C-alpha positions in Angstrom: 0.0 0.0 0.0 1.4 3.4 -1.0 2.1 5.9 1.7 0.1 9.2 1.7 1.9 12.2 0.2 2.8 14.9 2.7 2.2 17.9 0.4 3.4 20.3 3.1 6.7 18.6 3.3 7.1 18.6 -0.5 6.4 22.3 -0.5 9.0 22.8 2.2 11.7 20.8 0.5 10.8 21.1 -3.2 8.7 24.2 -3.5 10.2 25.1 -6.8 8.9 21.9 -8.4 5.3 23.1 -7.9 3.4 25.0 -10.6 -0.1 26.3 -11.1 -1.4 27.7 -14.3 -4.6 28.3 -16.3 -4.9 25.9 -19.3 -7.4 25.5 -22.1 -7.7 22.3 -24.0 -10.0 20.4 -26.4 -11.8 17.6 -24.7 -12.4 15.0 -27.6 -14.9 13.0 -25.5 -17.1 16.0 -24.8 -16.3 17.7 -28.1 -15.9 21.0 -26.1 -13.2 23.3 -24.7 -12.2 22.8 -21.1 -10.8 25.8 -19.3 -9.2 24.9 -15.9 -6.6 25.9 -13.4 -4.1 23.0 -13.0 -1.7 22.3 -10.2 1.3 20.2 -10.8 4.3 18.8 -9.0 7.2 17.9 -11.2 4.9 17.7 -14.1 2.4 15.4 -12.3 -1.1 16.8 -12.1 -2.2 17.1 -8.5 -5.7 18.6 -9.1 -7.6 20.9 -11.4 -10.7 23.1 -11.2 -12.8 24.8 -13.8 -12.1 28.5 -14.4 -15.1 29.4 -16.6 -14.6 31.3 -19.9 -11.2 30.4 -21.5 -8.6 33.0 -22.5 -9.4 34.0 -26.1 -5.9 33.3 -27.5 -5.8 29.9 -25.7 -9.3 29.1 -27.0 -8.3 29.9 -30.6 -5.3 27.7 -30.3 -7.2 24.8 -28.7 -9.9 24.9 -31.4 -7.2 25.0 -34.1 -5.6 21.9 -32.4 -9.0 20.3 -32.4 -9.2 20.7 -36.2 -5.7 19.3 -36.5 -6.9 16.2 -34.6 -10.3 15.8 -36.2 -9.5 16.8 -39.8 -10.7 19.5 -42.2 -14.1 17.8 -42.7 -15.3 19.2 -39.3 -15.2 22.7 -40.8 -18.3 24.2 -42.4 -17.4 24.0 -46.1 -19.9 25.5 -48.5 -20.3 24.5 -52.1 -19.2 28.0 -53.1 -15.9 27.7 -51.2 -15.3 24.2 -52.6 -15.7 25.7 -56.1 -13.3 28.5 -55.2 -10.7 26.1 -53.9 -11.1 24.0 -57.1 -10.6 27.1 -59.2 -7.4 28.0 -57.3 -6.1 24.4 -57.7 -6.9 24.3 -61.4 -5.3 27.6 -62.2 -2.3 26.7 -60.1 -1.8 23.6 -62.2 -2.6 25.3 -65.6 -0.6 28.5 -65.0 2.1 27.7 -62.5 3.9 31.0 -63.3 1.2 32.9 -61.4 2.5 31.6 -58.1 -0.9 30.6 -56.6 -0.6 29.0 -53.2 -1.2 25.3 -52.5 -4.6 25.0 -50.9 -4.9 21.3 -51.0 -5.8 19.3 -47.8 -2.3 18.5 -46.8 -1.1 22.1 -47.3 -4.0 23.5 -45.3 -3.5 21.0 -42.4 0.2 22.0 -42.3 -0.6 25.7 -42.0 -3.7 25.7 -39.7 -2.0 28.1 -37.3 -1.4 30.6 -40.1 -4.8 30.7 -41.8 -7.4 29.2 -39.5 -6.4 30.2 -35.9 -7.2 33.9 -36.4 -10.7 32.9 -37.5 -11.3 31.3 -34.1 -10.6 34.6 -32.3 -13.4 35.2 -29.8 -15.0 31.8 -30.3 -15.3 29.0 -27.7 -16.9 26.3 -29.7 -16.0 24.6 -33.0 -19.5 25.1 -34.4 -19.2 28.9 -33.7 -17.1 29.1 -36.8 -19.6 29.8 -39.7 -19.3 29.2 -43.4 -18.6 32.9 -44.0 -15.9 32.9 -41.3 -14.2 29.9 -43.0 -14.5 31.4 -46.5 -13.0 34.8 -45.4 -10.1 33.0 -43.6 -9.2 30.9 -46.7 -9.8 33.6 -49.3 -7.3 35.8 -47.5 -4.7 33.4 -48.8 -4.9 35.3 -52.1 -4.0 39.0 -52.3 -6.1 41.3 -54.4 -4.0 40.9 -57.5 -4.1 37.1 -57.4 -7.9 37.2 -56.8 -8.3 39.4 -59.8 -6.3 37.0 -62.0 -8.3 34.0 -60.6 -11.6 35.7 -61.6 -10.3 36.6 -65.0 -8.6 33.3 -65.9 -10.7 30.8 -64.1 -14.1 32.6 -64.0 -17.2 31.4 -62.2 -19.3 32.0 -65.3 -18.8 32.4 -69.0 -21.2 34.1 -71.5 -22.3 31.8 -74.3 -23.6 32.9 -77.7 -27.2 33.1 -76.5 -26.1 36.0 -74.3 -26.6 34.0 -71.1 -23.9 33.7 -68.4 -23.6 30.0 -67.5 -21.7 28.6 -64.5 -18.5 26.6 -65.0 -18.2 23.6 -62.6 -14.7 23.1 -61.3 -13.6 19.9 -59.4 -10.5 18.3 -57.8 -10.0 14.6 -58.3 -9.2 12.1 -55.6 -5.6 12.3 -56.6 -5.6 16.1 -55.8 -5.3 17.0 -59.5 -7.9 19.3 -61.1 -10.4 17.8 -63.4 -11.4 19.4 -66.7 -13.8 22.3 -66.0 -17.3 21.6 -67.1 -19.8 23.9 -68.8 -23.3 22.4 -68.9 -25.4 24.3 -71.5 -28.3 23.7 -73.8 -27.4 23.0 -77.4 -29.4 25.8 -78.9 -27.4 28.3 -76.9 -24.2 27.5 -78.8 -25.4 27.8 -82.4 -22.8 29.5 -84.5 -19.9 28.8 -82.2 -17.2 26.9 -84.0 -14.6 26.3 -81.3 -14.8 25.0 -77.7 -14.7 27.8 -75.2 -11.4 28.0 -73.3 -10.2 29.5 -70.0 -6.7 30.1 -68.5 -5.6 32.3 -71.3 -6.7 29.8 -73.9 -4.8 26.9 -72.4 -7.7 24.8 -71.1 -10.8 23.8 -73.1 -14.1 23.5 -71.2 -15.6 20.0 -71.2 -19.1 20.7 -72.7 -22.1 18.9 -71.4 -24.5 19.6 -74.2 -28.1 19.5 -72.9 -31.5 19.0 -74.4 -34.2 21.7 -73.9 -35.3 19.7 -70.8 -31.8 20.0 -69.4 -30.8 16.4 -70.0 -27.3 15.6 -71.2 -27.2 14.6 -74.9 -23.4 14.7 -75.5 -20.2 15.3 -73.7 -17.3 16.8 -75.7 -14.3 19.0 -75.6 -14.4 19.4 -79.4 -17.4 21.4 -80.4 -16.4 21.7 -84.0 -16.3 17.9 -84.3 -19.7 17.7 -82.7 -21.3 20.0 -85.2 -19.6 18.3 -88.1 -20.1 14.6 -87.1 -22.8 14.2 -84.5 -25.3 17.1 -84.8 -27.3 15.6 -87.7 -28.0 12.5 -85.7 -28.9 14.4 -82.5 -31.1 16.7 -84.6 -32.9 13.7 -86.2 -33.6 12.1 -82.8 -34.6 15.3 -80.9 -36.6 17.5 -83.3 -39.8 15.5 -82.9 -39.4 15.3 -79.2 -38.9 19.1 -78.7 -40.8 20.7 -81.7 -40.9 24.1 -80.1 -37.1 24.4 -80.1 -35.0 25.0 -83.2 -33.1 22.1 -84.8 -31.6 23.6 -87.9 -29.8 21.7 -90.6 -27.0 24.3 -90.5 -26.1 25.0 -86.8 -23.2 27.2 -87.9 -25.4 30.0 -89.2 -28.4 29.5 -86.8 -29.3 32.2 -84.3 -28.4 31.0 -80.7 -31.2 31.1 -78.2 -32.2 30.0 -74.8 -35.9 30.3 -75.5 -38.6 28.0 -77.0 -40.9 29.3 -79.8 -44.3 30.6 -78.5 -47.1 28.1 -78.7 -49.7 28.4 -81.5 
């Protein structure tokens, strides 16, 4: 049986080995911050007691450490921010001379203290970090000049011949490499356009998902000219009876692009 510790004697003989300090840590079991005053002797915890609201700087560090432990998936990612990251990753690969930062998962995990910890300032819970907070923290990785280049060279939307601005879909593959950017657009909106639209200063063709008037995919191609020359006549033959209010001209090169159906009657 162990003998009881005479703390008074320890204080008398080894007073410099005692310490007492306020600490804030992430409790994985409770999924919450714990703020407490901890007494130690030679590094051994003697006791602790809650102190209430944690120190803001310590809380921000503890929450950052929690993300380091739990992974980026605990953060409130929005679709818009996912698209932004994919645009950055794509342009970084397509135009390396721009010097865009690496915002892949590994790079973000390695730099949490730099980009994420400031966003936890004043917060005491993981779920207090909102989608806008996360977006602002990550977007600050690009200065104004780089953000302008991103918007110009990897745009969110592109205007098609019908005059409509259509969204480009960017994605990152499981291997971390950017996938071809996708433009889903109705066939009739591209009449008269010979060549596949490109981004990144003309280096990257869009992968066209050519849609029926009902928005269903009819063809996927990165070579629009070849589609008009080789495939259009077959698509026209199959679709014109199904969608009679929409134009299916024999000559798509000289047809007027449109996003509308003909009026009834």
